[in-house]
N, C-alpha and C positions, 0 to 999 in steps of 0.2 A: 629607415626602420626595418628590422628583420620581419619578414613575412611569417604569418602564422601557418601552422600545419593545416592540411585540409580539414574541412568540417567533419564532424562525427557523422559519417554516412556509411551504411552497411553495403554489402555487395548487391542488394536488391534496390538500392537507391533511397532507402528510408533514412531520414534524418533523425538522429538520436538526440533529442532535446530534453529528455526527462530521465532523471536518476532517482530510483527508489533506494534510499540510503539507510541501511540497517545499522543502528548504533549498538545493538545488543541482541543476542539470541535468547536471553532470559525473559521470562514472563511470570507475573504473579497469578496468572490464571492457567487453567489446563483445558482449553476448549477442545471438544472431542474431535474436531476436524483439523486441528493445528498441531497439537503435541500429544503423542501417544501416552496412554496411561502408564505410569511408572518409568517414563523416559528419563535417562540420566546422562545422555551423551552431549551435554552442553559444552561449549567452548570455554577455555580458561580465560578470565577477563584480561590476562596479560597478552592474549593474542588479539584482542580487539584493537583496531586502529585508534591511535591517540587523536585528540582533537586537532593538533597541529598537522598530523599526517592527513587527516580528512580535509582540512582547510587547504593544504598544498595541492592535493589531487584535484579538488574542485576548482582551485585557481588556475590549474592547467586546462581543465576541461571547459570552463566557461567561455574563454575567448574562441574556442573551437566549436561552439554551437550549443553547449548545455545551457538551458534556460530555466528548467524547473527541477526542484528537489523536493522529495517527500521523505520526511524522517519516519522510519519504521523500526520494527523489531522482529521477533520478540515484542516486548512492550517497551517502546522507546523511553517512557517516563521513568523506568527503573534505572536508567543510566544517569549517574550523578552529574549535576551541573549542566543539564541539557540546554537550558536557556543561554548559557555562555556559548555553546557551539552554534546554536541558532543565530545568535547575534553576529558571530564571525562569518557564517555562511551568507546571511542576508546582506552583509556589507561587500560581498565580492561582486565587482562589476560584471554585468551580464546575467546575473541570476535575477530573474523577473518574478519568480513565484516560489515561495517556501511554505510548505504545508506539512501536516502531521497526521499520522494514523495512530489511534490509541484506543485502549479499552476503557479509558476514562476513570480507572480506579484511583488515580493520583492527580486527576485533572483539577479537582477543586482547589488545590493549593498552587498548582502550576499554571493555570490558565492565564492569569494576569501577567506573570513574568514572561511567559512564552509570547504573548501578544506584544508586550513591550520590546522583546528581543527581535521581533520582525517576522514571526510566524503569521501568515495571513489567513490560512484556512485550516480547518480541523475536520477529520473524518472519525467518527466514533463507532466502534463495533457494538451493536445491540441486537441480539438475535431473538429477544423475547421481551415482553412487558410483564411477564409473570415471574415472581420471585423464585418459586420452586423450579420453574423451567430453566431460568438462568443458572441456578445452582446445579442443575443436572447437566447443562451444556458446558458451563465454565468451571465447574468444580468448586465454586464458592457462591454463597448468597450475597451478591454484590449489586443487585438492582438499585437499591437506594443510593449507593455510592456512585454508580454510573449517572443516575439522574441528577445528583448533586453536582457532579462534574460538568454535565451539560448545562446546568443553570449557570455555573461559574463561567463557562465559555461564552454564553450569551451576554453575560454581564461585562465580560472583558472586551466585547466588541467583535468577536469572530463572526464572519458572514461570508459565504454561506456555511452553515454547519451541516455536514452530511452524515446520515445514519447508514451504516453498512449492516445489512441483514443477510446472513448466509441462510438461504431457504433450504430446509431438509424435509423430505417427504416423511410424514408420520412423526416428525419431531416438532416443527414449528410452522408448517405450511398453513395451519388453520388460523394463524395470527396475521396473515398478510394484510387483510382489510383493517384490522385493529391498528397495525403499525402505520398504515396509510393515514388513518384518522388522527393518530398521535402526531405524525409529522405535519399534517395540516394545522393542527392546534398549536404546535410549538414553532411553526415556520421553519422546519428543517427540510432539507432535501433528502429523499429516501433513495437508497440504492439496494436493489435486490440482486443477490449474487448466487450463481450456481456453485455448489461444492466441487472442488477440483481433486483429482486423484494424486495427492502428494503423500509420500511416505506410505504408512499403513493406515493413516487416519482418514484423509479425504476419500480414499478408496472404499472405506467401510461406511462412510456417511451415506445417508439416504438421498441419493442424487435426485433432483427434481428439475425437469426440463422447464425453463421459464417462458418458453414461447407461448404455451396455452395461457399462462398467467398473464402475460402481456396482452394477449388478445382479449381476455376477459376484462381486464381493467380498462383497456381501451374502449370497449363497448359500454361497460357500466359507468365509467367515470368520464367518458368523452375525451380521452387523452389525445393530444396532438403533439407532433414532433417539436422539439425545442433544443436550445443549447444552454449548457451550464458551465461556468468557468471550471477549469481543472486540467484538461489535456489528457485525461485518463481514458480507459477503454469503454466506459459506460455509454450506452445509447439512451438519450433522455427524451422523455415526453412530459407534458404538463397538462393540467386541467384547464378548461377554457377560461376560468377566472384567475388563472395563474397562482392560485393559493398553494398548489402542490407541483413540485417537479420531482419526477421519479426516473431513476436510471436503472437499466438492466445490464448486468455484466454476465455475459453468456459464453464463457470460453469453450464449452462443449457443444451446445446446441447451435450456436452461431458465432464462430470465433472471429476475432478482430485482428488477426496476424498481419494482414496486408497493410494496415495502417499503424503497426506497432512502432512507437517512437521512444521506447524505454529500455533501459538495462537496470540490473539490480547489483548493488554492492553490499555484500554481507559484512557483518561486523568485523571479521578478520581480514577484510580487504579482498576477498574473492569476488570477482565480477562474474555474475551469471548473465549470459546473453539472452536466455529464454527461460521462462518459468517451467516450461514443459520439455526441455531438452537438457543435455548434460554439458554442453559447451560452457567453458569457464576459463578465466585467466586470473592468476594470483597477483594482485598488486601489493599485498602486504609485504612480502620479502623485498620488493623493489624500494618501497618507501622506507623500510626499516634499515636498509643498507645505504641510504642516501643516494639513490640513483639520480642521475641528472635529469633535467626537464626533457632533454631529447630522448633519453631512454624511456621515460614514462610516456611521451608522445608516441614512440614506436610501439610500446605495449598497447596503447589505446588503438592504434591502427591495426594491430594484430587482432585485438578483441573485436573490432568492427568486422573484420573478415570472417570471424567465427560465428557471427550471429546467424542462426538458421532462418529459413523462410517462414516456418510455422512450427507449432507444437504438434505432438502426436498423442494427445490425451485420449482421443477416441480410438485410434488404431492400436496404441500400446500403453494402456492405462497403468501397467505395472512398471513402466520404464523408470520413473523418478522415485527413488527410494528415500531421498532426503526429505526432511519434514519442512513444513512451511516456515516455522520459526527460525530454522537454520538458513533458509534461503533469503529471508527478508520479505515480510508480508506486503 
């Protein structure tokens, strides 16, 4: 049997086992930290990788070390027939975990089909429990729709369901304890996230250092360290009765670059090696022209050599001008 290419390992010895796969840069919301007001620079759908192209690339990456895939966007549920893609990816040998990040506006109808297709876990963006505040952050009054989507996800059997809350000073930081109690009641995992300086949006968001928040919650709620399935960058703690697990994603105040195990593939096939750097490699043209497996493996090897040691969000916050939706959330 022909030997496989070397594992997906970067020049710093980090094994790349996790792909954040964006299926579209479009979204039906306009969250203030993700898409600038009035933004019109979306990709043409014709430039998005087709499902067969995605399946082929993953089939080449999986034997070489890829284990986890997270479907992202934009908002992934606006991509037509997403359960079909999910089923095809879940069937690829070597893929152990298939998950989804969503704003949940379309989850009520799609939760059951996605679960049946093989999606195992779901993360839902929910930055507030107040309808008027959700409307201000997201551009639409969709709180009831999001909550209905969460209910459908529970009924479909997703577990754990994680709530992603981007915490912004003066915007929603007064709701942290309210969100903690909500997640205890609903048996959700909570993840608190620092806003990142992406494009012109994260830069203008009211950044809040989550280290004091973690210390306060640790003292008031008796939090202790724990592990939660997922393979992502969050550092988790739990209450002594285990009714709540809470993760802290702190790319600015305490970065996690040394253990980074992921790359991002944008909807057009551009692979971004770091969220906070410019290194990238275009797989779209290779796939479109019918490149051989050896050519694609060579491109993957080149991509691994480009992955930087760490981001520079703190030193050069103005460096990344691309928006989060274009990169893949």
